[in-house]
C-alpha positions as CSV (number, residue, x, y, z in Angstrom):
1,M,-2.4,3.3,60.5
2,S,0.5,3.5,62.7
3,Q,1.0,7.0,64.5
4,G,3.5,9.3,62.8
5,M,4.4,6.8,60.1
6,N,2.6,6.8,56.5
7,M,2.5,3.0,56.6
8,V,-0.1,0.3,57.5
9,S,1.1,-2.5,59.4
10,W,-0.4,-5.7,60.8
11,R,-1.0,-3.8,64.3
12,D,-3.4,-1.8,62.6
13,Y,-5.6,-5.0,62.3
14,S,-5.5,-5.9,65.6
15,G,-8.7,-6.9,67.3
16,V,-10.4,-7.1,64.0
17,D,-12.2,-10.4,62.8
18,G,-11.5,-11.7,59.7
19,F,-8.1,-12.7,59.6
20,G,-6.2,-15.6,60.9
21,Q,-8.3,-18.8,62.6
22,T,-12.1,-18.7,62.5
23,T,-15.1,-20.8,63.2
24,V,-17.6,-22.5,60.8
25,E,-20.2,-20.0,62.4
26,D,-18.0,-17.0,61.7
27,L,-18.1,-18.3,57.9
28,R,-21.8,-18.6,58.2
29,D,-22.1,-15.3,59.5
30,L,-19.8,-14.0,56.8
31,K,-22.1,-15.4,53.9
32,K,-24.9,-13.3,55.3
33,A,-23.0,-10.1,55.4
34,L,-23.5,-7.2,53.1
35,A,-21.4,-7.6,50.1
36,A,-19.8,-4.2,48.9
37,G,-18.9,-5.4,45.5
38,Q,-17.0,-3.8,42.7
39,D,-19.5,-2.6,40.2
40,V,-18.7,0.7,38.6
41,G,-22.6,1.4,37.7
42,P,-25.7,1.2,39.6
43,V,-27.0,-2.3,40.2
44,A,-30.5,-3.6,40.7
45,A,-31.6,-3.5,44.2
46,G,-31.4,-6.9,45.8
47,A,-30.6,-8.7,49.3
48,G,-26.9,-8.4,50.6
49,V,-26.2,-5.9,47.8
50,G,-24.4,-3.0,49.4
51,F,-23.9,-0.8,46.3
52,P,-26.4,1.9,47.4
53,L,-24.4,2.3,50.6
54,R,-21.0,2.9,49.1
55,V,-19.8,6.3,48.5
56,E,-17.8,6.7,45.1
57,S,-13.9,7.7,45.6
58,L,-13.6,10.2,42.8
59,E,-9.9,11.6,42.5
60,R,-10.1,15.6,42.7
61,T,-7.5,16.2,40.3
62,L,-8.7,16.3,36.6
63,K,-6.4,13.9,34.4
64,N,-5.5,15.6,31.3
65,T,-5.0,13.0,28.2
66,T,-4.7,15.6,25.3
67,Y,-1.9,18.4,24.6
68,R,-0.9,20.8,27.4
69,M,0.5,24.2,27.0
70,E,4.0,23.0,26.8
71,H,3.3,21.6,23.4
72,V,2.2,24.9,22.1
73,R,5.8,25.9,20.9
74,F,5.7,28.6,18.2
75,W,2.9,30.8,19.7
76,R,4.8,31.1,22.8
77,G,8.0,32.0,20.9
78,I,6.8,34.4,18.0
79,P,7.2,37.9,18.8
80,K,4.2,39.7,19.3
81,G,2.9,43.2,18.9
82,A,-0.2,45.6,18.8
83,A,-2.2,46.1,15.6
84,F,-4.2,49.2,15.2
85,N,-6.4,48.6,12.0
86,T,-7.6,45.5,10.3
87,V,-5.4,46.2,7.6
88,E,-1.7,46.2,8.8
89,E,0.9,47.7,6.7
90,F,4.8,47.7,6.7
91,N,7.3,49.0,4.7
92,Q,10.6,47.1,3.4
93,I,13.9,48.3,1.9
94,R,14.3,46.0,-0.9
95,D,17.7,47.3,-2.1
96,Y,20.4,49.8,-1.1
97,G,21.3,50.6,-4.8
98,N,21.9,49.1,-8.2
99,L,24.5,46.2,-7.3
100,S,25.7,45.9,-10.8
101,L,26.8,49.9,-10.7
102,N,30.5,50.5,-10.1
103,S,31.1,52.9,-7.2
104,F,34.7,53.6,-8.6
105,M,35.1,56.8,-10.6
106,N,37.7,59.1,-11.9
107,E,39.5,62.1,-9.8
108,G,37.2,64.9,-9.7
109,A,34.2,63.1,-11.6
110,L,30.4,63.0,-10.5
111,P,29.6,59.6,-9.0
112,E,26.8,58.0,-10.6
113,E,23.3,58.2,-8.9
114,S,21.9,55.3,-7.2
115,D,18.6,55.1,-5.5
116,S,17.3,52.7,-2.9
117,T,14.2,50.7,-3.5
118,Y,11.4,50.6,-1.1
119,S,8.0,48.3,-1.0
120,R,4.9,48.8,1.0
121,E,3.2,45.3,2.2
122,F,0.2,44.7,4.0
123,S,-1.6,41.8,5.9
124,I,-5.5,41.4,6.8
125,V,-6.1,40.6,10.4
126,K,-8.2,37.8,10.9
127,F,-10.5,36.6,13.4
128,L,-10.6,33.4,15.3
129,G,-13.3,32.3,18.1
130,I,-15.3,29.6,19.5
131,T,-18.5,29.9,21.8
132,R,-18.7,27.5,25.1
133,R,-21.9,27.0,27.2
134,V,-22.3,25.8,30.6
135,T,-26.0,25.3,31.9
136,H,-27.4,27.1,34.6
137,V,-28.1,24.1,36.6
138,M,-24.3,22.7,36.2
139,S,-23.1,26.0,37.5
140,L,-25.0,25.0,40.9
141,V,-24.0,21.6,41.1
142,K,-20.7,20.9,43.2
143,P,-18.2,19.9,40.7
144,A,-15.7,17.4,41.2
145,H,-12.7,19.5,39.8
146,G,-13.5,23.1,40.8
147,N,-15.9,25.8,38.9
148,V,-17.1,24.5,35.8
149,I,-17.3,27.9,33.7
150,A,-13.6,28.3,34.6
151,Q,-12.7,25.0,33.7
152,E,-14.5,25.5,30.3
153,T,-13.1,28.6,29.9
154,I,-9.5,26.9,30.4
155,A,-10.5,24.5,27.8
156,G,-11.7,26.8,25.4
157,T,-8.6,28.7,25.5
158,M,-6.5,25.4,24.8
159,K,-8.6,24.5,21.8
160,L,-7.9,28.0,20.4
161,L,-4.0,27.5,21.0
162,R,-4.2,24.5,19.2
163,D,-6.1,25.9,16.2
164,I,-3.5,29.0,16.6
165,E,-0.5,27.0,16.5
166,R,-1.6,24.8,13.6
167,N,-2.5,27.7,11.4
168,L,0.6,29.8,12.4
169,W,2.2,27.3,9.9
170,F,-0.6,26.0,7.4
171,A,-3.3,28.4,7.2
172,R,-3.8,29.7,3.5
173,D,-6.1,32.4,2.5
174,D,-6.0,30.9,-1.3
175,L,-8.0,28.1,0.2
176,D,-10.2,29.9,2.7
177,P,-10.4,33.7,2.6
178,V,-11.2,33.8,6.3
179,Q,-7.5,32.0,7.1
180,W,-4.6,34.3,7.3
181,K,-1.5,33.3,5.2
182,G,0.6,30.7,7.4
183,M,4.4,30.5,7.3
184,E,4.1,28.1,4.6
185,Q,2.3,30.3,2.3
186,L,4.3,33.5,3.3
187,I,7.6,31.9,2.5
188,E,6.4,30.2,-0.8
189,D,5.2,33.4,-1.9
190,G,8.1,35.4,-1.0
191,A,11.1,33.2,-1.0
192,L,13.5,31.7,-3.7
193,P,13.3,28.2,-5.0
194,E,16.4,27.3,-3.0
195,N,14.2,28.1,0.2
196,I,12.2,25.0,-0.4
197,I,14.3,21.9,0.2
198,D,12.6,18.6,-0.8
199,L,13.5,15.6,0.8
200,R,11.6,13.2,-1.3
201,G,11.3,11.0,1.7
202,A,14.5,10.9,3.1
203,P,15.3,11.8,6.7
204,L,16.9,15.3,7.8
205,T,20.7,15.0,8.4
206,E,23.5,17.5,9.4
207,D,24.5,18.3,5.6
208,I,21.0,19.3,5.0
209,L,20.8,21.4,8.1
210,I,24.0,23.2,7.4
211,D,23.0,23.8,3.9
212,A,19.5,25.4,4.9
213,A,21.5,27.5,7.5
214,L,23.9,28.8,4.7
215,T,20.8,29.4,2.3
216,I,19.4,31.7,4.9
217,Q,22.8,33.4,5.6
218,D,24.3,33.9,2.3
219,A,23.4,36.5,-0.6
220,P,20.9,37.6,-1.3
221,N,19.0,36.7,1.9
222,Y,21.6,38.0,4.7
223,G,19.8,36.1,7.5
224,T,20.6,34.5,10.4
225,P,18.8,31.2,11.5
226,T,17.9,31.0,15.0
227,H,15.1,27.9,15.6
228,L,14.1,24.9,13.6
229,Y,10.8,23.6,14.3
230,L,9.9,20.2,13.5
231,N,8.1,17.1,14.4
232,P,9.3,15.3,17.4
233,K,9.6,12.1,15.7
234,V,12.0,13.9,13.2
235,K,13.9,15.5,16.3
236,A,14.5,12.1,17.5
237,D,16.0,10.7,14.3
238,L,18.5,13.7,14.6
239,A,19.3,12.7,18.1
240,K,20.0,9.2,16.8
241,T,21.8,9.7,13.7
242,F,22.9,13.4,13.6
243,F,25.0,13.3,16.5
244,P,26.8,10.0,16.8
245,K,26.9,8.6,20.5
246,S,30.6,8.4,19.8
247,R,31.2,12.0,20.1
248,Y,29.8,12.3,23.7
249,D,30.7,11.0,27.2
250,L,27.3,9.6,27.8
251,F,28.3,8.4,31.0
252,S,28.9,12.1,32.4
253,K,25.8,11.9,34.4
254,T,26.8,8.8,36.4
255,D,26.3,10.6,39.6
256,S,22.6,10.6,38.9
257,G,22.6,7.2,37.3
258,L,21.3,8.8,34.1
259,V,23.0,8.2,30.7
260,G,22.3,9.7,27.1
261,L,21.3,13.1,26.2
262,D,18.7,15.2,24.6
263,V,19.8,17.3,21.6
264,R,18.4,20.8,21.9
265,G,20.0,22.3,19.0
266,F,23.6,22.5,16.8
267,T,26.0,24.9,15.8
268,S,26.0,25.7,12.1
269,P,28.5,27.9,10.1
270,A,25.6,30.3,10.4
271,G,25.1,30.4,14.1
272,D,23.4,28.4,16.7
273,V,19.9,26.9,15.9
274,M,17.8,25.5,18.4
275,F,15.5,22.7,18.0
276,E,11.5,23.1,18.8
277,P,9.5,20.1,18.7
278,D,6.3,20.9,17.5
279,V,3.5,17.9,17.9
280,F,1.4,20.2,15.5
281,I,3.7,20.0,12.5
282,S,2.6,16.5,11.6
283,D,2.1,14.8,8.2
284,G,-1.0,16.4,6.3
285,D,-0.3,19.8,7.1
286,G,-0.8,19.8,11.0
287,D,-3.8,17.6,10.7
288,D,-3.1,14.0,11.8
289,G,-2.9,13.0,8.3
290,A,-5.3,10.0,8.2
291,L,-8.2,9.5,6.3
292,P,-11.2,10.4,8.1
293,A,-13.8,7.6,8.8
294,A,-17.0,9.9,8.5
295,A,-18.2,13.3,8.2
296,V,-17.4,16.0,10.8
297,G,-19.2,19.1,11.9
298,S,-23.0,20.4,11.7
299,V,-24.8,18.5,9.0
300,A,-26.9,21.8,8.1
301,K,-23.5,23.6,7.7
302,A,-20.9,21.2,6.7
303,P,-20.5,20.1,2.9
304,G,-21.9,17.0,1.8
305,T,-20.0,14.0,0.4
306,P,-18.4,15.1,-3.1
307,V,-19.5,13.8,-6.4
308,L,-17.3,11.8,-8.5
309,L,-16.4,13.7,-11.9
310,V,-13.5,12.3,-13.2
311,A,-12.0,8.9,-11.3
312,S,-8.4,8.5,-10.8
313,N,-6.7,8.4,-14.4
314,A,-2.9,8.0,-15.2
315,N,-1.7,10.1,-18.2
316,A,1.4,8.9,-19.8
317,G,4.5,10.6,-19.6
318,P,6.6,12.6,-20.3
319,V,4.5,15.3,-18.4
320,A,6.2,18.4,-17.7
321,G,6.9,18.9,-13.9
322,S,6.1,15.4,-13.2
323,L,8.0,14.1,-9.9
324,W,7.0,10.3,-10.4
325,G,10.2,8.5,-10.5
326,P,11.1,4.7,-11.7
327,S,11.1,3.9,-7.8
328,D,7.6,5.2,-7.6
329,A,6.1,2.9,-10.3
330,G,3.2,1.2,-9.0
331,T,-0.6,1.1,-8.0
332,Y,-2.0,3.7,-5.8
333,N,-5.5,4.9,-4.8
334,W,-7.0,8.2,-4.0
335,Q,-9.8,9.6,-1.8
336,V,-11.2,13.3,-1.6
337,V,-12.9,15.1,1.5
338,A,-14.9,18.2,1.1
339,V,-14.1,21.1,3.3
340,N,-15.3,24.5,4.9
341,A,-15.3,26.5,7.9
342,F,-18.2,24.3,9.9
343,G,-16.7,20.7,9.1
344,Q,-15.7,18.3,6.6
345,S,-17.7,15.5,4.3
346,A,-17.3,11.5,4.4
347,P,-14.3,10.7,2.0
348,L,-15.3,9.8,-1.6
349,D,-13.0,7.0,-3.2
350,M,-11.5,8.0,-6.4
351,G,-10.2,4.8,-7.4
352,S,-7.2,3.4,-8.3
353,A,-4.4,4.1,-10.8
354,T,-1.4,2.5,-12.3
355,V,1.4,5.0,-12.5
356,A,5.0,5.0,-14.2
357,A,7.9,7.3,-14.1
358,T,7.3,10.9,-15.6
359,D,3.5,10.3,-15.8
360,S,0.5,12.2,-14.0
361,V,-2.6,11.2,-12.6
362,D,-6.0,13.5,-13.0
363,L,-8.8,13.3,-10.6
364,K,-11.9,15.4,-10.4
365,A,-14.7,16.0,-8.0
366,G,-17.8,18.1,-7.5
367,P,-19.8,19.6,-4.6
368,G,-22.4,17.1,-3.1
369,L,-25.6,17.8,-1.8
370,G,-26.2,20.7,0.8
371,V,-23.2,23.5,1.4
372,A,-20.7,23.9,-1.1
373,P,-17.1,23.5,0.3
374,T,-14.3,26.1,0.0
375,Y,-11.8,23.4,-0.6
376,Y,-10.9,19.8,-0.7
377,K,-8.4,17.5,0.8
378,V,-6.8,15.0,-1.3
379,Y,-5.5,11.7,0.4
380,R,-3.5,8.9,-1.5
381,T,-1.9,5.3,-0.4
382,G,1.5,4.2,-0.6
383,N,2.7,2.2,-3.4
384,G,0.3,-0.9,-3.4
385,G,-1.1,0.6,-0.1
386,A,-4.7,-0.8,0.9
387,V,-7.9,1.4,0.4
388,G,-8.5,3.2,3.6
389,T,-4.7,3.7,4.3
390,E,-4.6,7.0,2.3
391,R,-2.7,9.9,3.8
392,L,-3.4,13.5,2.9
393,I,-1.2,14.7,0.2
394,A,-2.8,18.2,-0.9
395,R,-5.6,20.8,-0.2
396,V,-6.9,22.1,-3.3
397,P,-9.5,25.4,-3.6
398,A,-12.9,24.2,-4.8
399,A,-12.6,26.2,-8.0
400,A,-9.3,24.5,-8.9
401,M,-10.8,21.2,-8.4
402,A,-14.1,22.0,-10.6
403,A,-11.9,23.6,-13.1
404,A,-11.6,21.6,-16.5
405,G,-8.3,19.7,-15.5
406,G,-9.6,19.0,-12.0
407,F,-6.6,18.1,-9.7
408,V,-3.3,17.1,-11.2
409,D,-1.2,14.8,-8.9
410,L,2.9,15.1,-10.0
411,N,3.8,13.4,-6.9
412,E,4.9,16.6,-5.4
413,N,3.8,15.7,-1.9
414,L,4.4,12.3,-0.3
415,P,2.0,10.7,1.7
416,G,3.3,9.9,5.5
417,T,5.7,12.5,5.3
418,T,6.2,15.7,7.4
419,K,7.5,19.2,7.1
420,A,10.1,21.4,9.2
421,F,10.8,25.0,9.3
422,M,14.1,27.0,9.9
423,I,13.5,30.4,10.6
424,Q,15.0,33.5,12.0
425,Q,13.0,34.0,15.0
426,N,13.0,37.8,15.7
427,E,11.3,41.2,15.2
428,D,13.4,41.9,12.2
429,N,12.0,38.8,10.5
430,L,8.5,38.2,11.7
431,K,5.7,39.1,14.2
432,F,2.3,38.2,15.3
433,K,0.2,41.4,15.4
434,Q,-2.8,41.4,17.5
435,L,-5.8,43.8,17.4
436,A,-6.8,42.7,20.5
437,P,-5.6,40.2,22.9
438,M,-7.7,36.6,23.5
439,I,-10.3,38.0,25.1
440,K,-13.9,36.4,26.4
441,V,-17.0,38.1,25.7
442,P,-20.2,37.0,27.5
443,L,-23.4,36.3,25.4
444,A,-27.0,37.3,26.4
445,T,-29.2,34.8,28.3
446,I,-31.8,33.1,25.8
447,D,-32.0,30.1,27.7
448,T,-31.1,28.4,31.3
449,S,-27.3,28.3,30.3
450,I,-24.4,30.6,30.4
451,R,-22.8,31.3,27.1
452,W,-19.6,33.2,26.1
453,M,-17.2,33.7,23.2
454,Q,-13.7,33.3,23.4
455,L,-12.0,35.4,20.4
456,L,-8.4,36.2,19.3
457,Y,-8.0,38.7,16.3
458,G,-4.8,39.1,14.8
459,V,-2.3,38.1,11.7
460,I,1.0,36.8,11.4
461,Q,3.4,39.2,9.4
462,L,6.6,37.8,7.8
463,Y,8.9,40.8,7.0
464,T,11.7,38.9,5.4
465,P,10.5,35.5,3.7
466,R,13.8,34.5,2.2
467,R,15.4,34.3,5.7
468,N,13.5,31.0,6.6
469,V,13.6,27.7,4.8
470,I,11.0,25.1,4.5
471,F,12.1,21.3,4.4
472,K,9.2,19.2,2.8
473,N,8.7,15.5,2.7
474,I,10.7,14.7,5.5
475,G,10.7,10.7,5.9
476,R,11.9,8.5,9.0
477,S,15.2,7.0,9.4
478,A,14.8,3.1,8.5
479,G,14.2,0.8,11.6
480,F,13.2,3.6,13.8
481,V,9.8,3.3,15.6
482,G,7.2,4.7,13.7
483,A,9.2,4.7,10.4
484,P,7.2,3.2,7.2
C-alpha cells in the first residue's frame, strides 16, 4: 500500500510475478501451485488444496438483522413510576358536582348542596421474565464479538423489550390472567363508544385525525392529545396524502442536495400531536398477523392442534350487530390456532362459508390433545382469498370458543388492517408502575452452564381512558407499496 495514502496502486505490486508477460514454464509452475479456493466450509484433504492453511476473515462487528432500541417507541415514551405493592391503587375524581344543578339562586337563599364524586381503582402488577443460558465451555472460548454472557444479556433485554412494547398495547387479562390490561383493553373498558373510530379498511386522513383530537379535547373528556402511535406504513400514507406536496417548498434543502420531508406530527385544533411510528403495532394485534405454518413452543407445554366442533357456518341475516355489508358478500375461509403462555398449536382449517350482507358466521373448536389452551386466535382470508392466506382477526378466550355458540364472526375486524392510538402521553393520563426495574438474577449451577433470569415486574395504569382514541381497521391508501 502506498505510504501515507489509503489506496492501492500498481506500484505496490512492482517486482511481484503474475502480472504482465509470463513464460510457458511459469504457467506450468502456476498449475502446480497451492490453490486457496473460495470454499466456505471444510473440504476434503487433497493435493493442491490450500483450504487448511487459510485463516478465516471474520468481521468483528456483529451485524443486527432484527429490531433495535430505536424501534421500541412507547416503552421509552411512557411515564414511569415506582410501585410498592402487587396491587397498585389510585383515586379518580369523576365529577365536581351535579352538572344539571343550577348554581343561580335568590338573594339571601341557601345554595343547593352539590358533592364531588370520587372512585378508587386498582391495577394488578404482572410479571415478565426469560431465562438465558451459556455453557461454561462457551464462556471460555475466545469469542468473535465480545463477552458471550454480556451479548446474551443484551439479547435477553431486547427480547423482553419487544414483548413489553407489544403488550403495552395489546395484552388482555380476559384472554390470559397472567397478562396485564394493555392500552386497547383499558380504553375499551373505560372510554365512550366515540373513542373507538372504525375506518372499515379506509386509510387515515386529516379529517379523521382532527375529529379524534377534538373527541379527546371536548366534553366530557377534557383531554389534550399529544401523540399518535401507528404503524410506519400508515404514517407513510399520511406523509403522501395528509400533507400534499403543494403545501411545502420541497427544494428548501437544495444546499445539501436533499428533497422531500418527513412528517413528524400535525397541529390539530386541540394542540400539537406528534407521530410515533411503532413497528410493533401491526395487523394481528402486535403479531405479524400471518397464519403460522406449524406449532411453536415446547411440545410438552404448548397446546395441541384444536379439534373441529362446528365448521364455518353462515347464518342468514339480518343478524343483530352484523357488519357484513353488500360489498363484503363472497366466500371466505377461517382457521383457528390454540395458544397458551408456552406456545401455540398448528392451525386448524375451519372450512369456507359464503356470506351475504347482514349475515354472521359461526365456528367452534375445542382443545386438542395435551395441554389446554388459554385462548384461540381466529384467522380469515379476504373475499375469495386462497386457503393459507388468512390473517388474524380475533383472539377468543378458551371458554368463549367452547361455549354453546362458539365464536360468531360479525365482521367487526377486517383481515390485513391495523390499529393506531391517539393518546395524551403525560402523568395525568397514564403511567407504567414498576415493582422493580428490569433485573438480572443468577440461577443455581446444576450443570456445566451459566444460567440467569431477566425479570420485570410492573403494570400500566390508565387514569383517564376517555382522553385516548383507538383507530381500528385502518387500511392502506390504494396504489401504495404494500397496499392490498
